[in-house]
All heavy atoms as TSV, in Angstrom:
chain	resi	resn	atom	element	x	y	z
A	1	MET	N	N	86.551	-8.012	-66.929
A	1	MET	CA	C	86.831	-7.628	-65.556
A	1	MET	C	C	87.847	-6.480	-65.538
A	1	MET	O	O	88.740	-6.501	-66.309
A	1	MET	CB	C	87.312	-8.815	-64.774
A	1	MET	CG	C	87.475	-8.608	-63.334
A	1	MET	SD	S	87.582	-10.160	-62.429
A	1	MET	CE	C	86.303	-9.896	-61.282
A	2	SER	N	N	87.654	-5.567	-64.624
A	2	SER	CA	C	88.509	-4.437	-64.629
A	2	SER	C	C	89.766	-4.655	-63.715
A	2	SER	O	O	89.747	-5.537	-62.844
A	2	SER	CB	C	87.795	-3.140	-64.183
A	2	SER	OG	O	87.456	-3.330	-62.778
A	3	SER	N	N	90.684	-3.886	-63.932
A	3	SER	CA	C	91.954	-3.975	-63.145
A	3	SER	C	C	91.818	-3.191	-61.856
A	3	SER	O	O	91.174	-2.205	-61.756
A	3	SER	CB	C	93.110	-3.411	-63.950
A	3	SER	OG	O	94.288	-3.278	-63.125
A	4	SER	N	N	92.548	-3.662	-60.795
A	4	SER	CA	C	92.459	-2.890	-59.504
A	4	SER	C	C	93.617	-1.976	-59.471
A	4	SER	O	O	93.820	-1.289	-58.446
A	4	SER	CB	C	92.544	-3.923	-58.375
A	4	SER	OG	O	93.749	-4.685	-58.467
A	5	LEU	N	N	94.359	-1.800	-60.488
A	5	LEU	CA	C	95.522	-0.914	-60.538
A	5	LEU	C	C	95.202	0.541	-60.234
A	5	LEU	O	O	95.890	1.157	-59.398
A	5	LEU	CB	C	96.265	-0.989	-61.857
A	5	LEU	CG	C	97.584	-0.230	-61.959
A	5	LEU	CD1	C	98.611	-0.710	-60.928
A	5	LEU	CD2	C	98.153	-0.336	-63.325
A	6	PRO	N	N	94.127	1.160	-60.839
A	6	PRO	CA	C	93.830	2.549	-60.527
A	6	PRO	C	C	93.442	2.803	-59.085
A	6	PRO	O	O	93.907	3.812	-58.472
A	6	PRO	CB	C	92.677	2.822	-61.441
A	6	PRO	CG	C	92.685	1.849	-62.607
A	6	PRO	CD	C	93.339	0.664	-62.001
A	7	THR	N	N	92.806	1.800	-58.465
A	7	THR	CA	C	92.361	1.994	-57.129
A	7	THR	C	C	93.519	1.940	-56.252
A	7	THR	O	O	93.690	2.771	-55.256
A	7	THR	CB	C	91.413	0.874	-56.687
A	7	THR	OG1	O	90.342	0.918	-57.661
A	7	THR	CG2	C	90.809	1.151	-55.394
A	8	LEU	N	N	94.464	1.024	-56.490
A	8	LEU	CA	C	95.673	0.911	-55.621
A	8	LEU	C	C	96.667	2.076	-55.906
A	8	LEU	O	O	97.298	2.527	-54.971
A	8	LEU	CB	C	96.360	-0.454	-55.895
A	8	LEU	CG	C	95.540	-1.675	-55.491
A	8	LEU	CD1	C	96.284	-2.889	-55.901
A	8	LEU	CD2	C	95.271	-1.682	-54.059
A	9	LEU	N	N	96.662	2.600	-57.155
A	9	LEU	CA	C	97.631	3.662	-57.510
A	9	LEU	C	C	97.105	4.913	-56.708
A	9	LEU	O	O	97.957	5.602	-56.125
A	9	LEU	CB	C	97.584	3.926	-58.942
A	9	LEU	CG	C	98.635	4.977	-59.384
A	9	LEU	CD1	C	100.006	4.540	-59.161
A	9	LEU	CD2	C	98.378	5.244	-60.874
A	10	VAL	N	N	95.859	5.222	-56.733
A	10	VAL	CA	C	95.304	6.435	-56.066
A	10	VAL	C	C	95.470	6.200	-54.543
A	10	VAL	O	O	95.776	7.194	-53.833
A	10	VAL	CB	C	93.837	6.641	-56.455
A	10	VAL	CG1	C	93.251	7.769	-55.647
A	10	VAL	CG2	C	93.800	6.965	-57.974
A	11	LEU	N	N	95.326	4.984	-53.980
A	11	LEU	CA	C	95.542	4.789	-52.624
A	11	LEU	C	C	96.956	5.094	-52.159
A	11	LEU	O	O	97.185	5.691	-51.145
A	11	LEU	CB	C	95.168	3.293	-52.208
A	11	LEU	CG	C	95.434	2.929	-50.836
A	11	LEU	CD1	C	94.554	3.709	-49.874
A	11	LEU	CD2	C	95.173	1.382	-50.575
A	12	ALA	N	N	97.913	4.652	-53.034
A	12	ALA	CA	C	99.343	4.983	-52.794
A	12	ALA	C	C	99.597	6.435	-52.749
A	12	ALA	O	O	100.322	7.017	-51.915
A	12	ALA	CB	C	100.220	4.221	-53.809
A	13	VAL	N	N	98.968	7.128	-53.717
A	13	VAL	CA	C	99.186	8.645	-53.725
A	13	VAL	C	C	98.571	9.321	-52.501
A	13	VAL	O	O	99.221	10.254	-51.865
A	13	VAL	CB	C	98.475	9.187	-54.998
A	13	VAL	CG1	C	98.498	10.693	-55.023
A	13	VAL	CG2	C	99.291	8.735	-56.242
A	14	VAL	N	N	97.414	8.814	-52.136
A	14	VAL	CA	C	96.781	9.415	-50.855
A	14	VAL	C	C	97.514	9.077	-49.667
A	14	VAL	O	O	97.722	9.912	-48.723
A	14	VAL	CB	C	95.313	8.864	-50.838
A	14	VAL	CG1	C	94.674	9.206	-49.419
A	14	VAL	CG2	C	94.395	9.429	-51.849
A	15	LEU	N	N	98.042	7.861	-49.534
A	15	LEU	CA	C	98.877	7.517	-48.451
A	15	LEU	C	C	100.133	8.301	-48.320
A	15	LEU	O	O	100.607	8.714	-47.295
A	15	LEU	CB	C	99.202	6.036	-48.372
A	15	LEU	CG	C	98.038	5.079	-48.076
A	15	LEU	CD1	C	98.436	3.655	-48.235
A	15	LEU	CD2	C	97.507	5.356	-46.703
A	16	ALA	N	N	100.769	8.637	-49.554
A	16	ALA	CA	C	101.930	9.424	-49.519
A	16	ALA	C	C	101.608	10.914	-49.199
A	16	ALA	O	O	102.359	11.560	-48.411
A	16	ALA	CB	C	102.570	9.418	-50.961
A	17	ALA	N	N	100.490	11.352	-49.574
A	17	ALA	CA	C	100.024	12.713	-49.190
A	17	ALA	C	C	99.814	12.775	-47.686
A	17	ALA	O	O	100.070	13.781	-46.986
A	17	ALA	CB	C	98.791	13.144	-49.898
A	18	MET	N	N	99.179	11.676	-47.125
A	18	MET	CA	C	98.990	11.679	-45.702
A	18	MET	C	C	100.356	11.705	-44.837
A	18	MET	O	O	100.431	12.368	-43.910
A	18	MET	CB	C	98.131	10.444	-45.271
A	18	MET	CG	C	96.729	10.507	-45.612
A	18	MET	SD	S	96.021	8.917	-45.047
A	18	MET	CE	C	94.232	9.380	-45.119
A	19	PHE	N	N	101.268	10.861	-45.458
A	19	PHE	CA	C	102.601	10.908	-44.742
A	19	PHE	C	C	103.246	12.273	-44.887
A	19	PHE	O	O	103.871	12.733	-43.878
A	19	PHE	CB	C	103.436	9.791	-45.375
A	19	PHE	CG	C	104.792	9.703	-44.801
A	19	PHE	CD1	C	104.907	9.035	-43.531
A	19	PHE	CD2	C	105.952	10.151	-45.416
A	19	PHE	CE1	C	106.167	8.966	-42.934
A	19	PHE	CE2	C	107.179	10.063	-44.870
A	19	PHE	CZ	C	107.281	9.412	-43.568
A	20	ALA	N	N	103.122	12.901	-45.996
A	20	ALA	CA	C	103.641	14.249	-46.171
A	20	ALA	C	C	102.991	15.290	-45.249
A	20	ALA	O	O	103.649	16.124	-44.685
A	20	ALA	CB	C	103.580	14.665	-47.625
A	21	SER	N	N	101.674	15.134	-45.076
A	21	SER	CA	C	101.030	16.055	-44.167
A	21	SER	C	C	101.378	15.750	-42.759
A	21	SER	O	O	101.489	16.668	-41.850
A	21	SER	CB	C	99.500	15.988	-44.323
A	21	SER	OG	O	99.002	14.758	-43.832
A	22	TRP	N	N	101.746	14.521	-42.363
A	22	TRP	CA	C	102.162	14.202	-41.039
A	22	TRP	C	C	103.547	14.819	-40.763
A	22	TRP	O	O	103.816	15.338	-39.690
A	22	TRP	CB	C	102.189	12.636	-40.878
A	22	TRP	CG	C	102.639	12.156	-39.550
A	22	TRP	CD1	C	103.970	11.989	-39.154
A	22	TRP	CD2	C	101.938	12.090	-38.396
A	22	TRP	NE1	N	103.966	11.605	-37.887
A	22	TRP	CE2	C	102.812	11.662	-37.355
A	22	TRP	CE3	C	100.577	12.203	-38.118
A	22	TRP	CZ2	C	102.352	11.387	-36.044
A	22	TRP	CZ3	C	100.167	11.937	-36.860
A	22	TRP	CH2	C	100.951	11.536	-35.775
A	23	ILE	N	N	104.465	14.657	-41.771
A	23	ILE	CA	C	105.816	15.154	-41.633
A	23	ILE	C	C	106.000	16.705	-41.642
A	23	ILE	O	O	106.637	17.260	-40.853
A	23	ILE	CB	C	106.782	14.538	-42.704
A	23	ILE	CG1	C	106.783	13.009	-42.569
A	23	ILE	CG2	C	108.109	15.072	-42.670
A	23	ILE	CD1	C	107.359	12.507	-41.275
A	24	PHE	N	N	105.284	17.389	-42.619
A	24	PHE	CA	C	105.479	18.719	-42.871
A	24	PHE	C	C	104.522	19.677	-42.251
A	24	PHE	O	O	104.420	20.843	-42.496
A	24	PHE	CB	C	105.493	19.003	-44.373
A	24	PHE	CG	C	106.569	18.313	-45.097
A	24	PHE	CD1	C	106.254	17.343	-45.993
A	24	PHE	CD2	C	107.842	18.592	-44.804
A	24	PHE	CE1	C	107.302	16.694	-46.661
A	24	PHE	CE2	C	108.869	17.961	-45.522
A	24	PHE	CZ	C	108.628	16.972	-46.441
A	25	THR	N	N	103.722	19.174	-41.193
A	25	THR	CA	C	102.876	20.040	-40.434
A	25	THR	C	C	103.710	20.983	-39.567
A	25	THR	O	O	104.602	20.469	-38.848
A	25	THR	CB	C	101.848	19.113	-39.622
A	25	THR	OG1	O	101.188	18.262	-40.432
A	25	THR	CG2	C	100.881	20.039	-38.882
A	26	PRO	N	N	103.393	22.227	-39.600
A	26	PRO	CA	C	104.223	23.144	-38.764
A	26	PRO	C	C	104.033	22.911	-37.265
A	26	PRO	O	O	102.944	22.470	-36.757
A	26	PRO	CB	C	103.658	24.524	-39.121
A	26	PRO	CG	C	102.407	24.339	-39.760
A	26	PRO	CD	C	102.341	22.997	-40.337
A	27	LYS	N	N	105.090	23.070	-36.558
A	27	LYS	CA	C	105.023	22.867	-35.098
A	27	LYS	C	C	104.145	23.953	-34.477
A	27	LYS	O	O	104.126	25.124	-34.971
A	27	LYS	CB	C	106.437	22.951	-34.550
A	27	LYS	CG	C	107.447	21.995	-35.047
A	27	LYS	CD	C	107.172	20.652	-34.508
A	27	LYS	CE	C	108.283	19.746	-35.043
A	27	LYS	NZ	N	107.918	18.316	-35.219
A	28	GLY	N	N	103.566	23.608	-33.365
A	28	GLY	CA	C	102.789	24.587	-32.644
A	28	GLY	C	C	101.628	23.894	-31.853
A	28	GLY	O	O	101.568	22.720	-31.768
A	29	GLY	N	N	100.801	24.755	-31.236
A	29	GLY	CA	C	99.805	24.202	-30.349
A	29	GLY	C	C	98.716	23.538	-31.150
A	29	GLY	O	O	97.985	22.657	-30.607
A	30	ASN	N	N	98.497	23.864	-32.416
A	30	ASN	CA	C	97.451	23.209	-33.170
A	30	ASN	C	C	97.945	22.197	-34.132
A	30	ASN	O	O	97.279	21.724	-35.112
A	30	ASN	CB	C	96.717	24.284	-34.007
A	30	ASN	CG	C	95.912	25.197	-33.093
A	30	ASN	OD1	O	95.442	24.806	-32.064
A	30	ASN	ND2	N	95.784	26.486	-33.492
A	31	GLN	N	N	99.136	21.660	-33.891
A	31	GLN	CA	C	99.757	20.675	-34.801
A	31	GLN	C	C	98.883	19.444	-34.987
A	31	GLN	O	O	98.661	18.912	-36.054
A	31	GLN	CB	C	101.137	20.277	-34.310
A	31	GLN	CG	C	101.807	19.310	-35.291
A	31	GLN	CD	C	103.268	18.946	-34.776
A	31	GLN	OE1	O	103.558	19.139	-33.622
A	31	GLN	NE2	N	104.074	18.514	-35.683
A	32	THR	N	N	98.370	18.871	-33.892
A	32	THR	CA	C	97.550	17.691	-33.803
A	32	THR	C	C	96.281	17.982	-34.595
A	32	THR	O	O	95.820	17.125	-35.345
A	32	THR	CB	C	97.262	17.197	-32.469
A	32	THR	OG1	O	98.479	17.085	-31.708
A	32	THR	CG2	C	96.476	15.970	-32.375
A	33	LEU	N	N	95.680	19.091	-34.380
A	33	LEU	CA	C	94.326	19.490	-35.067
A	33	LEU	C	C	94.643	19.603	-36.549
A	33	LEU	O	O	93.798	19.082	-37.361
A	33	LEU	CB	C	93.873	20.795	-34.530
A	33	LEU	CG	C	92.655	21.280	-35.129
A	33	LEU	CD1	C	91.470	20.355	-34.839
A	33	LEU	CD2	C	92.302	22.758	-34.651
A	34	ILE	N	N	95.701	20.239	-36.993
A	34	ILE	CA	C	96.032	20.325	-38.392
A	34	ILE	C	C	96.301	19.027	-39.107
A	34	ILE	O	O	95.814	18.709	-40.156
A	34	ILE	CB	C	97.180	21.357	-38.615
A	34	ILE	CG1	C	96.805	22.760	-38.206
A	34	ILE	CG2	C	97.698	21.332	-40.111
A	34	ILE	CD1	C	97.971	23.714	-38.101
A	35	ARG	N	N	97.084	18.198	-38.421
A	35	ARG	CA	C	97.323	16.772	-38.910
A	35	ARG	C	C	96.039	16.051	-39.063
A	35	ARG	O	O	95.865	15.391	-40.046
A	35	ARG	CB	C	98.249	16.013	-37.943
A	35	ARG	CG	C	99.734	16.425	-38.050
A	35	ARG	CD	C	100.506	15.568	-37.145
A	35	ARG	NE	N	101.911	15.824	-37.199
A	35	ARG	CZ	C	102.872	15.367	-36.443
A	35	ARG	NH1	N	102.428	14.584	-35.346
A	35	ARG	NH2	N	104.077	15.721	-36.627
A	36	THR	N	N	95.279	16.015	-38.046
A	36	THR	CA	C	93.944	15.305	-38.055
A	36	THR	C	C	93.072	15.804	-39.254
A	36	THR	O	O	92.531	14.964	-39.962
A	36	THR	CB	C	93.237	15.419	-36.718
A	36	THR	OG1	O	94.146	15.018	-35.682
A	36	THR	CG2	C	91.977	14.590	-36.689
A	37	ALA	N	N	92.909	17.107	-39.346
A	37	ALA	CA	C	92.071	17.687	-40.390
A	37	ALA	C	C	92.655	17.311	-41.774
A	37	ALA	O	O	91.822	16.948	-42.648
A	37	ALA	CB	C	92.023	19.176	-40.278
A	38	CYS	N	N	93.926	17.387	-42.006
A	38	CYS	CA	C	94.466	17.065	-43.375
A	38	CYS	C	C	94.279	15.587	-43.626
A	38	CYS	O	O	93.841	15.231	-44.771
A	38	CYS	CB	C	95.962	17.452	-43.397
A	38	CYS	SG	S	96.316	19.190	-43.464
A	39	MET	N	N	94.610	14.703	-42.660
A	39	MET	CA	C	94.489	13.301	-42.926
A	39	MET	C	C	93.037	12.918	-43.111
A	39	MET	O	O	92.723	11.992	-43.939
A	39	MET	CB	C	95.232	12.535	-41.835
A	39	MET	CG	C	96.708	12.817	-41.838
A	39	MET	SD	S	97.571	12.020	-40.542
A	39	MET	CE	C	97.743	10.379	-41.203
A	40	LEU	N	N	92.138	13.452	-42.323
A	40	LEU	CA	C	90.696	13.079	-42.395
A	40	LEU	C	C	90.175	13.636	-43.758
A	40	LEU	O	O	89.358	12.918	-44.471
A	40	LEU	CB	C	89.945	13.711	-41.225
A	40	LEU	CG	C	88.454	13.346	-41.152
A	40	LEU	CD1	C	88.349	11.836	-40.949
A	40	LEU	CD2	C	87.850	14.024	-39.997
A	41	THR	N	N	90.620	14.734	-44.248
A	41	THR	CA	C	90.207	15.287	-45.534
A	41	THR	C	C	90.607	14.353	-46.626
A	41	THR	O	O	89.853	14.015	-47.596
A	41	THR	CB	C	90.696	16.672	-45.740
A	41	THR	OG1	O	90.219	17.516	-44.702
A	41	THR	CG2	C	90.279	17.214	-47.052
A	42	LEU	N	N	91.890	13.966	-46.626
A	42	LEU	CA	C	92.408	13.097	-47.633
A	42	LEU	C	C	91.714	11.781	-47.697
A	42	LEU	O	O	91.415	11.187	-48.666
A	42	LEU	CB	C	93.944	12.945	-47.461
A	42	LEU	CG	C	94.773	14.124	-47.839
A	42	LEU	CD1	C	96.222	13.910	-47.221
A	42	LEU	CD2	C	94.747	14.326	-49.299
A	43	SER	N	N	91.487	11.183	-46.507
A	43	SER	CA	C	90.788	9.856	-46.399
A	43	SER	C	C	89.372	9.931	-46.908
A	43	SER	O	O	88.863	9.036	-47.668
A	43	SER	CB	C	90.825	9.276	-45.048
A	43	SER	OG	O	90.104	10.041	-44.075
A	44	CYS	N	N	88.643	11.032	-46.513
A	44	CYS	CA	C	87.298	11.176	-47.043
A	44	CYS	C	C	87.208	11.391	-48.545
A	44	CYS	O	O	86.370	10.903	-49.258
A	44	CYS	CB	C	86.577	12.372	-46.347
A	44	CYS	SG	S	86.142	12.038	-44.643
A	45	CYS	N	N	88.164	12.227	-49.109
A	45	CYS	CA	C	88.195	12.363	-50.547
A	45	CYS	C	C	88.550	11.001	-51.236
A	45	CYS	O	O	87.961	10.718	-52.331
A	45	CYS	CB	C	89.243	13.457	-50.928
A	45	CYS	SG	S	88.763	15.051	-50.525
A	46	TYR	N	N	89.378	10.275	-50.708
A	46	TYR	CA	C	89.740	8.963	-51.316
A	46	TYR	C	C	88.474	7.995	-51.246
A	46	TYR	O	O	88.239	7.302	-52.249
A	46	TYR	CB	C	90.908	8.276	-50.610
A	46	TYR	CG	C	91.137	6.810	-51.122
A	46	TYR	CD1	C	91.654	6.616	-52.377
A	46	TYR	CD2	C	90.710	5.717	-50.375
A	46	TYR	CE1	C	91.830	5.341	-52.923
A	46	TYR	CE2	C	90.862	4.473	-50.899
A	46	TYR	CZ	C	91.457	4.247	-52.126
A	46	TYR	OH	O	91.563	2.995	-52.604
A	47	LEU	N	N	87.850	7.987	-50.114
A	47	LEU	CA	C	86.610	7.028	-50.070
A	47	LEU	C	C	85.556	7.509	-51.025
A	47	LEU	O	O	84.937	6.679	-51.638
A	47	LEU	CB	C	86.110	7.108	-48.604
A	47	LEU	CG	C	86.900	6.211	-47.646
A	47	LEU	CD1	C	86.321	6.420	-46.247
A	47	LEU	CD2	C	86.811	4.762	-48.065
A	48	MET	N	N	85.350	8.841	-51.142
A	48	MET	CA	C	84.265	9.296	-52.120
A	48	MET	C	C	84.693	8.979	-53.561
A	48	MET	O	O	83.860	8.539	-54.362
A	48	MET	CB	C	84.194	10.867	-51.987
A	48	MET	CG	C	83.043	11.378	-52.671
A	48	MET	SD	S	81.460	10.768	-52.085
A	48	MET	CE	C	80.357	11.297	-53.334
A	49	TRP	N	N	85.997	9.099	-53.938
A	49	TRP	CA	C	86.475	8.793	-55.175
A	49	TRP	C	C	86.305	7.258	-55.456
A	49	TRP	O	O	85.842	6.853	-56.466
A	49	TRP	CB	C	87.869	9.181	-55.377
A	49	TRP	CG	C	88.455	8.691	-56.725
A	49	TRP	CD1	C	88.320	9.362	-57.920
A	49	TRP	CD2	C	89.191	7.508	-56.939
A	49	TRP	NE1	N	88.923	8.594	-58.919
A	49	TRP	CE2	C	89.427	7.495	-58.329
A	49	TRP	CE3	C	89.524	6.471	-56.116
A	49	TRP	CZ2	C	90.110	6.376	-58.879
A	49	TRP	CZ3	C	90.278	5.409	-56.718
A	49	TRP	CH2	C	90.578	5.346	-58.088
A	50	ALA	N	N	86.717	6.487	-54.493
A	50	ALA	CA	C	86.706	5.070	-54.614
A	50	ALA	C	C	85.235	4.459	-54.808
A	50	ALA	O	O	84.970	3.701	-55.703
A	50	ALA	CB	C	87.355	4.287	-53.374
A	51	VAL	N	N	84.353	5.085	-54.057
A	51	VAL	CA	C	82.879	4.609	-54.127
A	51	VAL	C	C	82.329	4.975	-55.516
A	51	VAL	O	O	81.738	4.190	-56.219
A	51	VAL	CB	C	82.092	5.268	-53.025
A	51	VAL	CG1	C	80.521	5.124	-53.289
A	51	VAL	CG2	C	82.451	4.590	-51.755
A	52	THR	N	N	82.655	6.232	-56.021
A	52	THR	CA	C	82.181	6.693	-57.306
A	52	THR	C	C	82.844	5.843	-58.377
A	52	THR	O	O	82.120	5.395	-59.292
A	52	THR	CB	C	82.492	8.131	-57.523
A	52	THR	OG1	O	81.928	8.848	-56.419
A	52	THR	CG2	C	81.969	8.690	-58.841
A	53	TYR	N	N	84.091	5.615	-58.317
A	53	TYR	CA	C	84.791	4.824	-59.358
A	53	TYR	C	C	84.256	3.365	-59.409
A	53	TYR	O	O	83.987	2.845	-60.469
A	53	TYR	CB	C	86.307	4.749	-59.029
A	53	TYR	CG	C	87.178	3.983	-60.021
A	53	TYR	CD1	C	87.351	4.433	-61.330
A	53	TYR	CD2	C	87.655	2.731	-59.610
A	53	TYR	CE1	C	88.116	3.690	-62.167
A	53	TYR	CE2	C	88.328	1.990	-60.513
A	53	TYR	CZ	C	88.678	2.449	-61.799
A	53	TYR	OH	O	89.351	1.658	-62.710
A	54	LEU	N	N	84.209	2.747	-58.229
A	54	LEU	CA	C	83.793	1.374	-58.183
A	54	LEU	C	C	82.323	1.220	-58.587
A	54	LEU	O	O	81.891	0.182	-59.123
A	54	LEU	CB	C	84.021	0.805	-56.810
A	54	LEU	CG	C	85.561	0.575	-56.503
A	54	LEU	CD1	C	85.700	0.120	-55.085
A	54	LEU	CD2	C	86.224	-0.370	-57.447
A	55	ALA	N	N	81.484	2.142	-58.339
A	55	ALA	CA	C	80.027	2.172	-58.814
A	55	ALA	C	C	80.024	2.193	-60.256
A	55	ALA	O	O	78.991	1.688	-60.909
A	55	ALA	CB	C	79.304	3.283	-58.139
A	56	GLN	N	N	80.884	2.863	-60.870
A	56	GLN	CA	C	80.929	2.954	-62.394
A	56	GLN	C	C	81.506	1.672	-62.967
A	56	GLN	O	O	81.094	1.231	-64.048
A	56	GLN	CB	C	81.692	4.224	-62.878
A	56	GLN	CG	C	81.005	5.477	-62.498
A	56	GLN	CD	C	81.788	6.677	-62.974
A	56	GLN	OE1	O	82.832	6.501	-63.670
A	56	GLN	NE2	N	81.361	7.842	-62.713
A	57	VAL	N	N	82.466	1.158	-62.327
A	57	VAL	CA	C	83.128	-0.111	-62.821
A	57	VAL	C	C	82.166	-1.319	-62.692
A	57	VAL	O	O	82.020	-2.137	-63.637
A	57	VAL	CB	C	84.493	-0.343	-62.133
A	57	VAL	CG1	C	84.994	-1.702	-62.468
A	57	VAL	CG2	C	85.468	0.781	-62.402
A	58	HIS	N	N	81.502	-1.409	-61.589
A	58	HIS	CA	C	80.591	-2.581	-61.290
A	58	HIS	C	C	79.252	-2.036	-60.937
A	58	HIS	O	O	78.861	-1.950	-59.742
A	58	HIS	CB	C	81.133	-3.411	-60.116
A	58	HIS	CG	C	82.534	-3.925	-60.349
A	58	HIS	ND1	N	82.714	-4.963	-61.233
A	58	HIS	CD2	C	83.714	-3.634	-59.893
A	58	HIS	CE1	C	83.954	-5.318	-61.298
A	58	HIS	NE2	N	84.666	-4.467	-60.468
A	59	PRO	N	N	78.466	-1.630	-61.955
A	59	PRO	CA	C	77.082	-1.093	-61.592
A	59	PRO	C	C	76.184	-2.136	-60.989
A	59	PRO	O	O	76.260	-3.361	-61.302
A	59	PRO	CB	C	76.584	-0.566	-62.942
A	59	PRO	CG	C	77.357	-1.309	-63.953
A	59	PRO	CD	C	78.634	-1.689	-63.261
A	60	LEU	N	N	75.257	-1.702	-60.162
A	60	LEU	CA	C	74.346	-2.619	-59.527
A	60	LEU	C	C	73.280	-3.087	-60.486
A	60	LEU	O	O	72.810	-4.250	-60.445
A	60	LEU	CB	C	73.619	-1.983	-58.316
A	60	LEU	CG	C	74.533	-1.719	-57.125
A	60	LEU	CD1	C	73.729	-0.949	-56.066
A	60	LEU	CD2	C	75.078	-2.974	-56.602
A	61	GLU	N	N	72.928	-2.225	-61.442
A	61	GLU	CA	C	71.940	-2.552	-62.489
A	61	GLU	C	C	72.588	-2.324	-63.829
A	61	GLU	O	O	73.154	-1.299	-64.186
A	61	GLU	CB	C	70.833	-1.535	-62.330
A	61	GLU	CG	C	69.568	-1.938	-63.069
A	61	GLU	CD	C	68.414	-1.045	-62.783
A	61	GLU	OE1	O	68.157	-0.768	-61.586
A	61	GLU	OE2	O	67.708	-0.540	-63.653
A	62	SER	N	N	72.509	-3.351	-64.634
A	62	SER	CA	C	73.188	-3.278	-65.959
A	62	SER	C	C	72.297	-2.421	-66.894
A	62	SER	O	O	71.178	-2.470	-66.789
A	62	SER	CB	C	73.352	-4.703	-66.534
A	62	SER	OG	O	72.160	-5.331	-66.759
A	63	PRO	N	N	73.027	-1.741	-67.758
A	63	PRO	CA	C	72.285	-0.906	-68.760
A	63	PRO	C	C	71.407	-1.687	-69.696
A	63	PRO	O	O	71.767	-2.835	-70.088
A	63	PRO	CB	C	73.361	-0.145	-69.522
A	63	PRO	CG	C	74.665	-0.589	-68.955
A	63	PRO	CD	C	74.487	-1.676	-67.921
A	64	ARG	N	N	70.277	-1.188	-70.039
A	64	ARG	CA	C	69.365	-1.843	-70.960
A	64	ARG	C	C	69.145	-0.951	-72.153
A	64	ARG	O	O	68.966	0.299	-72.064
A	64	ARG	CB	C	68.030	-2.118	-70.250
A	64	ARG	CG	C	68.044	-3.158	-69.223
A	64	ARG	CD	C	66.718	-3.370	-68.539
A	64	ARG	NE	N	66.855	-2.963	-67.232
A	64	ARG	CZ	C	65.997	-2.320	-66.535
A	64	ARG	NH1	N	64.881	-1.936	-67.046
A	64	ARG	NH2	N	66.259	-2.016	-65.270
A	65	ARG	N	N	69.002	-1.603	-73.302
A	65	ARG	CA	C	68.723	-0.864	-74.594
A	65	ARG	C	C	67.193	-0.736	-74.751
A	65	ARG	O	O	66.488	-1.740	-74.450
A	65	ARG	CB	C	69.296	-1.563	-75.704
A	65	ARG	CG	C	70.768	-1.381	-75.876
A	65	ARG	CD	C	71.200	-1.953	-77.199
A	65	ARG	NE	N	72.706	-1.823	-77.287
A	65	ARG	CZ	C	73.382	-2.217	-78.322
A	65	ARG	NH1	N	72.750	-2.830	-79.297
A	65	ARG	NH2	N	74.665	-2.087	-78.257
A	66	ALA	N	N	66.810	0.407	-75.229
A	66	ALA	CA	C	65.383	0.527	-75.540
A	66	ALA	C	C	65.161	-0.147	-76.882
A	66	ALA	O	O	66.034	-0.141	-77.768
A	66	ALA	CB	C	65.016	2.065	-75.668
A	67	PRO	N	N	64.005	-0.800	-77.108
A	67	PRO	CA	C	63.723	-1.411	-78.313
A	67	PRO	C	C	63.613	-0.358	-79.430
A	67	PRO	O	O	63.129	0.752	-79.260
A	67	PRO	CB	C	62.373	-2.089	-78.139
A	67	PRO	CG	C	61.761	-1.396	-76.894
A	67	PRO	CD	C	62.879	-0.907	-76.174
A	68	VAL	N	N	64.320	-0.697	-80.571
A	68	VAL	CA	C	64.342	0.216	-81.713
A	68	VAL	C	C	63.087	-0.012	-82.559
A	68	VAL	O	O	62.785	-1.050	-83.054
A	68	VAL	CB	C	65.597	-0.090	-82.540
A	68	VAL	CG1	C	65.607	0.782	-83.786
A	68	VAL	CG2	C	66.801	0.047	-81.664
A	69	ALA	N	N	62.371	1.132	-82.722
A	69	ALA	CA	C	61.187	1.086	-83.571
A	69	ALA	C	C	61.497	1.202	-85.041
A	69	ALA	O	O	62.323	2.002	-85.465
A	69	ALA	CB	C	60.288	2.258	-83.209
A	70	GLU	N	N	61.049	0.271	-85.822
A	70	GLU	CA	C	61.388	0.281	-87.243
A	70	GLU	C	C	60.235	0.689	-88.122
A	70	GLU	O	O	59.055	0.627	-87.930
A	70	GLU	CB	C	61.749	-1.137	-87.642
A	70	GLU	CG	C	63.062	-1.555	-87.083
A	70	GLU	CD	C	63.456	-2.965	-87.526
A	70	GLU	OE1	O	63.048	-3.380	-88.554
A	70	GLU	OE2	O	64.216	-3.565	-86.744
C-alpha cells in the first residue's frame, strides 16, 4: 500500500501558493478576476496531478505478463 504523504505534501504546496496569490495580487479593478484565475488554475493543476498520480498508484486493471514462449 502506498503512502498518502506525496498527495498531502503537494496539496499543502498548492494551498500555500493559493494563499500567496490571494495576498500578493496587485490592487486594482481586476483584482478579483486575477485572484480567481490564479486560484482556479492552481486547483485544476492539482486535480489533474492527483488524478494522474492516483491512477498510477492504484490502477483499475492490474498488469498482466504475456506467456513466455520457450
